Chimera marker file (.cmm) of the C-alpha trace (Angstrom):
<marker_set name="trace">
<marker id="1" x="1.894" y="-14.969" z="15.987" r="1" g="1" b="0" radius="0.5"/>
<marker id="2" x="-0.893" y="-12.475" z="16.550" r="1" g="1" b="0" radius="0.5"/>
<marker id="3" x="-4.314" y="-13.219" z="15.089" r="1" g="1" b="0" radius="0.5"/>
<marker id="4" x="-5.557" y="-10.704" z="12.541" r="1" g="1" b="0" radius="0.5"/>
<marker id="5" x="-9.124" y="-9.509" z="12.128" r="1" g="1" b="0" radius="0.5"/>
<marker id="6" x="-9.300" y="-11.484" z="8.887" r="1" g="1" b="0" radius="0.5"/>
<marker id="7" x="-8.131" y="-14.689" z="10.610" r="1" g="1" b="0" radius="0.5"/>
<marker id="8" x="-10.654" y="-14.243" z="13.395" r="1" g="1" b="0" radius="0.5"/>
<marker id="9" x="-13.483" y="-13.477" z="10.975" r="1" g="1" b="0" radius="0.5"/>
<marker id="10" x="-12.632" y="-16.630" z="9.021" r="1" g="1" b="0" radius="0.5"/>
<marker id="11" x="-12.667" y="-18.688" z="12.227" r="1" g="1" b="0" radius="0.5"/>
<marker id="12" x="-15.977" y="-17.091" z="13.172" r="1" g="1" b="0" radius="0.5"/>
<marker id="13" x="-17.515" y="-18.026" z="9.829" r="1" g="1" b="0" radius="0.5"/>
<marker id="14" x="-16.324" y="-21.628" z="10.268" r="1" g="1" b="0" radius="0.5"/>
<marker id="15" x="-17.796" y="-21.863" z="13.774" r="1" g="1" b="0" radius="0.5"/>
<marker id="16" x="-21.123" y="-20.423" z="12.613" r="1" g="1" b="0" radius="0.5"/>
<marker id="17" x="-21.178" y="-22.870" z="9.695" r="1" g="1" b="0" radius="0.5"/>
<marker id="18" x="-20.638" y="-25.755" z="12.122" r="1" g="1" b="0" radius="0.5"/>
<marker id="19" x="-23.573" y="-24.573" z="14.234" r="1" g="1" b="0" radius="0.5"/>
<marker id="20" x="-25.737" y="-24.421" z="11.090" r="1" g="1" b="0" radius="0.5"/>
<marker id="21" x="-24.642" y="-27.955" z="10.159" r="1" g="1" b="0" radius="0.5"/>
<marker id="22" x="-25.564" y="-29.249" z="13.606" r="1" g="1" b="0" radius="0.5"/>
<marker id="23" x="-28.960" y="-27.532" z="13.428" r="1" g="1" b="0" radius="0.5"/>
<marker id="24" x="-29.615" y="-29.161" z="10.053" r="1" g="1" b="0" radius="0.5"/>
<marker id="25" x="-28.715" y="-32.584" z="11.478" r="1" g="1" b="0" radius="0.5"/>
<marker id="26" x="-31.157" y="-32.060" z="14.348" r="1" g="1" b="0" radius="0.5"/>
<marker id="27" x="-33.844" y="-30.969" z="11.910" r="1" g="1" b="0" radius="0.5"/>
<marker id="28" x="-33.260" y="-34.115" z="9.800" r="1" g="1" b="0" radius="0.5"/>
<marker id="29" x="-33.364" y="-36.203" z="13.014" r="1" g="1" b="0" radius="0.5"/>
<marker id="30" x="-29.753" y="-37.353" z="12.553" r="1" g="1" b="0" radius="0.5"/>
<marker id="31" x="-29.073" y="-35.980" z="16.043" r="1" g="1" b="0" radius="0.5"/>
<marker id="32" x="-31.563" y="-35.640" z="18.856" r="1" g="1" b="0" radius="0.5"/>
<marker id="33" x="-32.107" y="-32.219" z="20.368" r="1" g="1" b="0" radius="0.5"/>
<marker id="34" x="-29.904" y="-32.791" z="23.399" r="1" g="1" b="0" radius="0.5"/>
<marker id="35" x="-27.023" y="-34.146" z="21.311" r="1" g="1" b="0" radius="0.5"/>
<marker id="36" x="-27.319" y="-31.161" z="18.992" r="1" g="1" b="0" radius="0.5"/>
<marker id="37" x="-27.303" y="-28.783" z="21.934" r="1" g="1" b="0" radius="0.5"/>
<marker id="38" x="-24.220" y="-30.395" z="23.464" r="1" g="1" b="0" radius="0.5"/>
<marker id="39" x="-22.400" y="-30.476" z="20.126" r="1" g="1" b="0" radius="0.5"/>
<marker id="40" x="-23.205" y="-26.832" z="19.372" r="1" g="1" b="0" radius="0.5"/>
<marker id="41" x="-22.061" y="-25.623" z="22.801" r="1" g="1" b="0" radius="0.5"/>
<marker id="42" x="-18.368" y="-25.916" z="21.938" r="1" g="1" b="0" radius="0.5"/>
<marker id="43" x="-18.895" y="-23.825" z="18.799" r="1" g="1" b="0" radius="0.5"/>
<marker id="44" x="-21.032" y="-21.299" z="20.674" r="1" g="1" b="0" radius="0.5"/>
<marker id="45" x="-18.231" y="-20.880" z="23.181" r="1" g="1" b="0" radius="0.5"/>
<marker id="46" x="-15.757" y="-20.393" z="20.324" r="1" g="1" b="0" radius="0.5"/>
<marker id="47" x="-18.012" y="-17.722" z="18.784" r="1" g="1" b="0" radius="0.5"/>
<marker id="48" x="-18.041" y="-15.852" z="22.101" r="1" g="1" b="0" radius="0.5"/>
<marker id="49" x="-14.263" y="-16.160" z="22.426" r="1" g="1" b="0" radius="0.5"/>
<marker id="50" x="-13.717" y="-14.855" z="18.886" r="1" g="1" b="0" radius="0.5"/>
<marker id="51" x="-16.213" y="-12.059" z="19.511" r="1" g="1" b="0" radius="0.5"/>
<marker id="52" x="-14.224" y="-10.857" z="22.511" r="1" g="1" b="0" radius="0.5"/>
<marker id="53" x="-10.969" y="-10.971" z="20.546" r="1" g="1" b="0" radius="0.5"/>
<marker id="54" x="-12.521" y="-9.018" z="17.679" r="1" g="1" b="0" radius="0.5"/>
<marker id="55" x="-13.935" y="-6.460" z="20.109" r="1" g="1" b="0" radius="0.5"/>
<marker id="56" x="-10.416" y="-5.917" z="21.477" r="1" g="1" b="0" radius="0.5"/>
<marker id="57" x="-9.379" y="-5.164" z="17.880" r="1" g="1" b="0" radius="0.5"/>
<marker id="58" x="-12.247" y="-2.685" z="17.462" r="1" g="1" b="0" radius="0.5"/>
<marker id="59" x="-14.753" y="-4.924" z="15.625" r="1" g="1" b="0" radius="0.5"/>
<marker id="60" x="-18.178" y="-5.424" z="17.223" r="1" g="1" b="0" radius="0.5"/>
<marker id="61" x="-19.772" y="-8.523" z="15.666" r="1" g="1" b="0" radius="0.5"/>
<marker id="62" x="-23.194" y="-7.567" z="17.028" r="1" g="1" b="0" radius="0.5"/>
<marker id="63" x="-23.338" y="-4.648" z="14.600" r="1" g="1" b="0" radius="0.5"/>
<marker id="64" x="-22.156" y="-6.491" z="11.473" r="1" g="1" b="0" radius="0.5"/>
<marker id="65" x="-25.081" y="-7.669" z="9.344" r="1" g="1" b="0" radius="0.5"/>
<marker id="66" x="-23.137" y="-10.735" z="8.096" r="1" g="1" b="0" radius="0.5"/>
<marker id="67" x="-23.227" y="-12.230" z="11.598" r="1" g="1" b="0" radius="0.5"/>
<marker id="68" x="-26.765" y="-11.273" z="12.652" r="1" g="1" b="0" radius="0.5"/>
<link id1="1" id2="2" r="1" g="1" b="0" radius="0.2"/>
<link id1="2" id2="3" r="1" g="1" b="0" radius="0.2"/>
<link id1="3" id2="4" r="1" g="1" b="0" radius="0.2"/>
<link id1="4" id2="5" r="1" g="1" b="0" radius="0.2"/>
<link id1="5" id2="6" r="1" g="1" b="0" radius="0.2"/>
<link id1="6" id2="7" r="1" g="1" b="0" radius="0.2"/>
<link id1="7" id2="8" r="1" g="1" b="0" radius="0.2"/>
<link id1="8" id2="9" r="1" g="1" b="0" radius="0.2"/>
<link id1="9" id2="10" r="1" g="1" b="0" radius="0.2"/>
<link id1="10" id2="11" r="1" g="1" b="0" radius="0.2"/>
<link id1="11" id2="12" r="1" g="1" b="0" radius="0.2"/>
<link id1="12" id2="13" r="1" g="1" b="0" radius="0.2"/>
<link id1="13" id2="14" r="1" g="1" b="0" radius="0.2"/>
<link id1="14" id2="15" r="1" g="1" b="0" radius="0.2"/>
<link id1="15" id2="16" r="1" g="1" b="0" radius="0.2"/>
<link id1="16" id2="17" r="1" g="1" b="0" radius="0.2"/>
<link id1="17" id2="18" r="1" g="1" b="0" radius="0.2"/>
<link id1="18" id2="19" r="1" g="1" b="0" radius="0.2"/>
<link id1="19" id2="20" r="1" g="1" b="0" radius="0.2"/>
<link id1="20" id2="21" r="1" g="1" b="0" radius="0.2"/>
<link id1="21" id2="22" r="1" g="1" b="0" radius="0.2"/>
<link id1="22" id2="23" r="1" g="1" b="0" radius="0.2"/>
<link id1="23" id2="24" r="1" g="1" b="0" radius="0.2"/>
<link id1="24" id2="25" r="1" g="1" b="0" radius="0.2"/>
<link id1="25" id2="26" r="1" g="1" b="0" radius="0.2"/>
<link id1="26" id2="27" r="1" g="1" b="0" radius="0.2"/>
<link id1="27" id2="28" r="1" g="1" b="0" radius="0.2"/>
<link id1="28" id2="29" r="1" g="1" b="0" radius="0.2"/>
<link id1="29" id2="30" r="1" g="1" b="0" radius="0.2"/>
<link id1="30" id2="31" r="1" g="1" b="0" radius="0.2"/>
<link id1="31" id2="32" r="1" g="1" b="0" radius="0.2"/>
<link id1="32" id2="33" r="1" g="1" b="0" radius="0.2"/>
<link id1="33" id2="34" r="1" g="1" b="0" radius="0.2"/>
<link id1="34" id2="35" r="1" g="1" b="0" radius="0.2"/>
<link id1="35" id2="36" r="1" g="1" b="0" radius="0.2"/>
<link id1="36" id2="37" r="1" g="1" b="0" radius="0.2"/>
<link id1="37" id2="38" r="1" g="1" b="0" radius="0.2"/>
<link id1="38" id2="39" r="1" g="1" b="0" radius="0.2"/>
<link id1="39" id2="40" r="1" g="1" b="0" radius="0.2"/>
<link id1="40" id2="41" r="1" g="1" b="0" radius="0.2"/>
<link id1="41" id2="42" r="1" g="1" b="0" radius="0.2"/>
<link id1="42" id2="43" r="1" g="1" b="0" radius="0.2"/>
<link id1="43" id2="44" r="1" g="1" b="0" radius="0.2"/>
<link id1="44" id2="45" r="1" g="1" b="0" radius="0.2"/>
<link id1="45" id2="46" r="1" g="1" b="0" radius="0.2"/>
<link id1="46" id2="47" r="1" g="1" b="0" radius="0.2"/>
<link id1="47" id2="48" r="1" g="1" b="0" radius="0.2"/>
<link id1="48" id2="49" r="1" g="1" b="0" radius="0.2"/>
<link id1="49" id2="50" r="1" g="1" b="0" radius="0.2"/>
<link id1="50" id2="51" r="1" g="1" b="0" radius="0.2"/>
<link id1="51" id2="52" r="1" g="1" b="0" radius="0.2"/>
<link id1="52" id2="53" r="1" g="1" b="0" radius="0.2"/>
<link id1="53" id2="54" r="1" g="1" b="0" radius="0.2"/>
<link id1="54" id2="55" r="1" g="1" b="0" radius="0.2"/>
<link id1="55" id2="56" r="1" g="1" b="0" radius="0.2"/>
<link id1="56" id2="57" r="1" g="1" b="0" radius="0.2"/>
<link id1="57" id2="58" r="1" g="1" b="0" radius="0.2"/>
<link id1="58" id2="59" r="1" g="1" b="0" radius="0.2"/>
<link id1="59" id2="60" r="1" g="1" b="0" radius="0.2"/>
<link id1="60" id2="61" r="1" g="1" b="0" radius="0.2"/>
<link id1="61" id2="62" r="1" g="1" b="0" radius="0.2"/>
<link id1="62" id2="63" r="1" g="1" b="0" radius="0.2"/>
<link id1="63" id2="64" r="1" g="1" b="0" radius="0.2"/>
<link id1="64" id2="65" r="1" g="1" b="0" radius="0.2"/>
<link id1="65" id2="66" r="1" g="1" b="0" radius="0.2"/>
<link id1="66" id2="67" r="1" g="1" b="0" radius="0.2"/>
<link id1="67" id2="68" r="1" g="1" b="0" radius="0.2"/>
</marker_set>
């Protein structure tokens, strides 16, 4: 099954929300900075992966205000 732009955008929103959640935990001292960094790396990598897939489909996430 091929991923649609809508599917990828939904996945992107979920990954960005996870990064925001991790940042909030670090800010509240529930995670230390290093733990937060390590935890967010897997989501950052997913964002990059989704970005490349969307670019192949003609969507550049760097120009969409929802993601900036």
